[in-house]
C-alpha positions in Angstrom: -0.1 0.1 0.1 1.0 3.4 -0.6 -0.8 5.0 2.5 -0.5 2.1 4.9 -4.0 2.0 6.8 -3.7 2.9 10.6 -5.7 0.0 12.7 -6.7 1.4 16.1 -6.9 -2.4 18.0 -8.4 -2.3 21.6 -8.7 -6.1 22.9 -8.3 -7.6 26.7 -7.2 -11.0 26.0 -3.1 -10.7 25.5 -3.5 -13.8 23.2 -6.2 -13.0 20.8 -4.9 -9.1 21.0 -1.1 -10.6 19.6 -1.8 -13.1 17.1 -4.3 -10.6 15.6 -1.9 -7.5 15.6 0.6 -9.9 13.6 -2.1 -11.2 11.3 -3.0 -7.8 10.3 0.5 -7.1 10.2 1.4 -9.5 7.9 -1.6 -8.3 5.7 -0.1 -4.5 5.8 -1.4 -3.0 8.3 -0.2 -0.5 10.8 -1.8 -1.7 14.0 -1.8 0.0 17.5 -2.8 -2.3 20.3 -4.4 -1.4 23.4 -5.9 -3.6 26.1 -8.8 -1.2 27.5 -10.8 1.4 26.9 -9.2 4.6 28.2 -6.1 3.7 26.7 -7.6 2.9 23.7 -9.5 6.6 23.2 -6.1 8.3 24.4 -4.7 6.3 21.3 -7.7 7.4 19.0 -7.0 11.2 19.7 -3.0 10.8 19.7 -3.1 8.7 16.2 -6.2 9.3 14.6 -6.3 5.8 12.5 -8.3 4.8 9.5 -10.5 2.2 11.1 -11.1 1.1 14.7 -11.4 -2.7 15.7 -13.5 -2.8 19.5 -13.8 -5.1 21.4 -17.3 -5.1 23.5 -16.5 -6.4 27.0 -12.7 -4.7 28.1 -12.5 -3.1 30.8 -12.2 0.3 32.0 -14.3 2.1 29.6 -16.3 -0.9 27.6 -16.8 -1.1 23.7 -19.4 0.3 23.2 -19.0 3.7 25.4 -15.6 4.2 23.6 -17.6 3.8 20.1 -19.6 6.7 21.2 -16.6 8.5 22.1 -15.0 8.0 18.6 -18.1 9.1 17.3 -19.0 12.4 19.1 -15.2 13.2 17.3 -14.8 11.8 14.0 -16.6 10.0 11.3 -14.0 7.1 11.2 -15.2 3.8 10.4 -15.3 1.1 13.2 -16.1 -2.4 13.6 -17.7 -3.9 16.7 -15.4 -7.6 17.9 -18.0 -10.0 20.4 -17.5 -13.1 21.5 -21.3 -13.6 21.7 -23.9 -12.9 17.9 -26.2 -12.0 21.3 -29.1 -9.5 19.9 -28.3 -6.9 22.6 -24.5 -6.8 21.7 -25.0 -6.4 18.5 -27.4 -3.7 18.7 -25.5 -1.9 21.4 -22.6 -1.5 19.3 -24.7 -0.5 15.8 -26.6 1.9 18.0 -24.0 4.1 19.1 -22.5 4.5 15.7 -20.5 1.0 14.8 -20.8 0.0 11.0 -19.9 -3.4 11.1 -19.4 -6.1 13.8 -17.6 -9.1 13.4 -17.8 -12.4 16.1 -15.4 -14.0 17.4 -13.9 -16.5 17.7 -13.2 -14.9 13.5 -11.0 -16.2 10.6 -8.3 -13.3 10.3 -8.6 -13.7 6.5 -12.6 -12.6 7.0 -11.5 -9.7 9.6 -9.3 -8.8 7.0 -12.2 -9.1 4.0 -14.2 -7.2 6.5 -12.0 -4.5 7.0 -11.1 -4.1 3.8 -15.1 -3.9 2.8 -15.0 -0.9 5.0 -12.5 1.1 4.0 -13.7 0.7 0.1 -17.4 2.2 1.0 -15.4 5.0 2.8 -13.3 5.8 0.2 -10.6 5.2 1.9 -7.8 7.5 1.5 -5.7 7.2 4.2 -7.5 8.8 6.9 -10.8 8.0 8.3 -11.8 12.0 9.4 -11.5 13.0 5.6 -12.8 9.9 3.8 -16.3 10.5 2.1 -18.6 8.3 0.2 -19.1 7.9 -3.4 -22.5 8.8 -4.8 -24.7 6.6 -5.8 -26.5 8.5 -7.9 -25.4 11.6 -10.5 -24.7 14.5 -9.4 -27.4 17.1 -8.3 -29.5 18.0 -6.0 -32.6 15.5 -5.0 -35.5 16.8 -2.9 -38.1 15.1 -1.0 -40.5 16.7 0.9 -38.3 18.9 3.3 -35.4 16.6 2.8 -32.6 17.4 0.2 -29.7 15.6 -0.9 -26.7 17.2 -2.8 -25.3 13.9 -4.4 -22.3 16.1 -5.9 -21.6 17.9 -2.3 -22.4 14.7 -0.1 -24.3 17.4 2.2 -28.2 16.5 3.9 -30.2 19.5 4.7 -33.6 18.7 6.5 -36.1 22.1 6.9 -32.5 23.9 5.2 -30.4 22.9 8.1 -27.7 20.6 7.9 -28.0 17.1 8.5 -24.9 15.3 10.1 -24.6 11.2 8.9 -21.5 9.0 8.9 -20.4 8.1 5.5 -22.2 4.9 6.1 -26.1 6.7 6.8 -24.3 8.4 3.6 -24.1 5.6 1.3 -27.5 4.2 2.6 -29.2 7.6 1.9 -27.5 7.9 -1.3 -29.2 4.2 -2.4 -32.6 5.3 -1.3 -32.6 8.4 -3.3 -31.2 7.1 -6.4 -34.5 5.0 -6.4 -37.4 6.7 -4.5 -40.2 4.7 -4.1 -38.6 1.5 -5.2 -38.4 -1.5 -2.4 -35.0 -2.3 -1.5 -34.2 -5.7 0.2 -32.6 -5.9 2.9 -30.4 -8.3 1.1 -29.8 -5.9 -1.9 -28.8 -3.4 0.5 -26.1 -5.8 2.6 -24.3 -5.9 -0.9 -24.4 -2.7 -2.1 -23.9 -0.3 1.0 -21.7 -3.3 3.4 -20.0 -4.6 0.1 -21.2 -8.0 1.1 -20.7 -10.4 -2.1 -22.0 -13.5 0.9 -25.0 -13.4 3.2 -25.0 -10.7 5.9 -27.0 -10.1 9.1 -29.8 -7.6 8.5 -29.6 -6.5 11.6 -26.8 -4.0 10.8 -29.5 -2.9 7.8 -31.9 -2.3 10.3 -30.2 -0.6 12.9 -28.8 1.9 10.3 -32.2 2.2 8.8 -33.2 3.4 12.4 -30.6 5.6 13.2 -31.1 7.5 9.7 -34.5 7.8 10.8 -34.0 9.8 13.4 -32.2 12.2 11.2 -34.1 12.7 8.3 -37.5 11.8 10.0 -39.2 9.0 11.5 -41.7 8.5 8.3 -39.3 9.0 5.2 -38.5 5.5 5.2 -41.5 3.4 5.3 -41.1 -0.4 5.9 -42.5 -2.8 3.5 -42.7 -6.0 5.6 -41.7 -9.1 4.3 -40.1 -7.1 1.4 -37.7 -4.6 2.6 -37.4 -0.3 2.9 -38.0 1.9 0.4 -37.9 5.8 0.8 -41.1 8.3 0.2 -41.1 10.6 -3.0 
């Protein structure tokens, strides 16, 4: 890589932390590995990594709380790591602002693939705070009631006031706004927004739709039971 991707990895298990760090470094990543949430937050603020991998259950400041702190300061992509696939772990992490999650134990190749998939959709160019998503529609200003989507400037306004979206939320909105009134299935959204060429957990889509609704209006995205979601034209 011309510009090596800097990964912040927060994991309290020494064996997992060291083995994963070595695996990521073999794949060309620069890794800062921390054993707890507080040191992870300090490292994030000092280094401004391109992506953060946060274990849910770390001491001091748990992974979900750390994700919230990071999201307050940055749109850098975040992947949560959890030893369980329980709904509470997954949903709490996603609601805190995570872009994806991986269940432990994980295969190193799968983790690398997920990291690269997240970075691709963030338009990674050597700095998470500077990355912007690619437009999913041709340039121009799209208007849906009180909602305006500027697909060239990557800006969203509601009632003429700017709406702050994460890159993943922006990509999701671009998919909806490129086909207003068209039902998009969860699997299709996973493929287009999350770059999943394989089956994924549709809870990722559901929580991101919920987060997007909170920002652009609860009734703007309609649930079509049994099929998916659509943006009201």
